C-alpha positions in Angstrom: -27.5 3.7 8.3 -24.1 2.4 7.5 -20.8 4.7 8.5 -19.3 5.5 5.3 -15.5 5.0 4.6 -12.9 7.2 5.6 -9.0 7.1 5.3 -7.4 7.3 8.5 -5.9 10.6 8.9 -2.1 9.3 9.1 -2.6 7.4 6.2 -4.1 10.0 4.2 -0.8 12.4 5.1 1.7 9.8 4.6 0.4 9.0 1.4 -1.0 10.0 -2.2 -4.0 8.2 -3.7 -3.0 5.8 -6.9 -6.6 4.8 -7.5 -9.1 2.1 -6.5 -9.4 -1.3 -6.9 -12.8 -3.0 -6.6 -12.1 -3.7 -2.5 -9.4 -1.7 -1.9 -8.1 2.2 -2.2 -4.4 2.0 -3.1 -2.1 4.5 -1.7 1.8 5.3 -2.6 3.9 6.2 0.5 5.6 9.2 0.4 8.9 8.0 0.6 11.1 7.5 -2.5 13.4 5.6 -0.7 11.1 2.5 -1.1 8.4 1.5 -3.9 5.8 1.0 -1.1 1.9 0.6 -1.7 -0.8 0.7 1.1 -3.8 -1.1 0.3 -6.9 -0.2 2.3 -10.5 -2.0 1.9 -12.9 0.9 1.5 -15.3 -0.5 4.4 -15.7 1.2 7.9 -14.8 -0.3 11.0 -12.4 -2.8 10.0 -8.9 -3.5 11.8 -8.1 -7.0 11.2 -8.1 -9.2 8.2 -10.8 -11.6 10.1 -13.3 -8.9 9.9 -13.7 -9.0 6.2 -16.3 -11.2 4.9 -14.8 -14.6 3.3 -15.4 -13.2 -0.3 -13.6 -9.8 0.4 -10.7 -11.7 2.3 -10.2 -13.6 -0.8 -10.4 -10.1 -2.9 -7.9 -8.3 -0.6 -5.1 -11.0 -1.2 -6.0 -10.9 -5.1 -5.6 -6.9 -4.9 -2.2 -7.5 -2.9 -1.3 -9.7 -5.8 -2.1 -7.1 -8.2 -0.3 -4.6 -6.2 2.8 -6.6 -5.9 3.2 -7.3 -9.8 2.6 -3.4 -10.6 5.4 -2.4 -8.0 7.6 -5.2 -9.8 6.9 -3.7 -13.2 7.7 -0.2 -11.9 10.2 -0.8 -9.5 12.2 -4.0 -10.2 13.1 -5.6 -6.6 15.0 -8.8 -4.9 12.0 -9.0 -2.5 8.5 -8.0 -1.9 7.4 -7.5 2.1 3.8 -7.8 2.7 2.3 -6.9 5.7 -0.7 -5.8 7.9 0.6 -4.3 11.0 -2.0 -2.0 12.3 0.1 -0.7 15.7 0.0 2.5 15.3 -2.8 3.0 12.7 -5.7 0.5 13.5 -7.5 0.6 10.3 -7.0 -2.4 8.2 -4.2 -1.8 5.7 -1.9 -3.9 3.8 1.8 -2.8 2.9 3.2 -4.0 -0.1 6.8 -2.9 -0.5 9.6 -3.7 -2.8 12.8 -4.1 -1.8 16.1 -4.2 -3.1 19.2 -5.8 -1.6 21.4 -2.5 -0.1 18.1 0.1 0.4 17.9 2.4 3.0 16.8 0.0 5.6 18.1 -3.6 4.2 18.2 -5.9 5.9 15.7 -4.4 8.5 12.0 -3.6 8.5 11.0 0.0 6.4 8.9 0.9 9.3 10.6 3.7 11.5 13.5 3.6 9.5 15.1 7.0 8.9 13.5 10.2 7.5 11.3 9.6 4.7 12.6 11.2 1.3 10.3 13.0 -1.0 9.9 12.1 -4.6 10.9 14.5 -7.2 8.0 14.0 -9.5 5.4 11.8 -7.4 2.7 12.4 -10.1 4.9 10.5 -12.8 5.2 7.7 -10.5 1.3 7.4 -9.4 0.7 8.0 -13.2 3.0 5.0 -13.8 1.5 2.6 -11.0 -1.9 4.0 -11.8 -1.7 2.4 -15.6 0.1 -0.4 -14.5 -2.1 -1.6 -11.8 -5.3 -0.6 -13.2 -4.9 -2.0 -16.7 -4.0 -5.3 -15.1 
């Protein structure tokens, strides 16, 4: 019997669900300072990219590309930052962050930078991202 996929409680608390791609659940960080998506493969027990089967690793990077394209369409940026750290949340997840020169953390990393600022209308942002991501 396989263990069902469950989203880490910290990821669940810091994000809102945008939707599901074939492999990953796509989440939006609840921080309006940065256009920031998190992709979590919907498989239990993963902590490293290498834990994925070869075909799923390829699918993960295709979905990261889709997330980056959606972010660029919704929130034009100077640079996309992509990372799979896992030092605090062990569950495999990939951050895709649209960075703009002079943003609240520029040029440093967004992790641990200041206090998150809520979106005025997070549902509108989620809807725009969902439409862009899932229609492409």
